[in-house]
C-alpha positions, -999 to +999 in steps of 0.1 A: +656+718-441+687+700-455+717+700-433+752+696-449+779+697-423+813+707-435+847+703-419+861+735-403+827+754-405+807+773-380+770+775-379+745+801-366+712+783-357+678+796-345+655+773-325+619+781-316+595+767-289+565+769-313+549+792-338+552+828-325+569+813-294+603+818-279+635+820-301+670+811-292+700+819-313+733+800-310+767+792-327+782+757-330+808+737-350+785+707-348+750+714-357+739+679-357+750+673-320+736+707-309+702+704-324+699+669-311+709+681-275+680+708-273+649+685-279+664+658-257+668+683-228+705+678-227+712+716-229+707+730-195+695+765-192+674+788-212+663+764-240+653+737-216+634+761-193+614+776-223+611+743-242+630+757-272+637+728-295+626+732-332+653+742-356+639+771-378+671+784-394+707+773-401+735+792-418+772+782-423+804+804-419+841+796-426+852+818-397+841+817-360+843+855-358+818+858-387+795+834-370+796+851-337+791+885-353+761+872-373+745+856-341 
């Protein structure tokens, strides 16, 4: 999945543990950093506990409010 990071953009992302597994939805302004943190176990909490680390969806928004509402 191509990832084009823009300045002043906000991203909604969905990660999965495996096919038909656990999903996690998040919002970030730095998808490259966030998607790297999950597989490396650097993000404590739900995603680490459930081994959620595969990016399956990414969308971009110009406003944080829109990204949060979409999440």
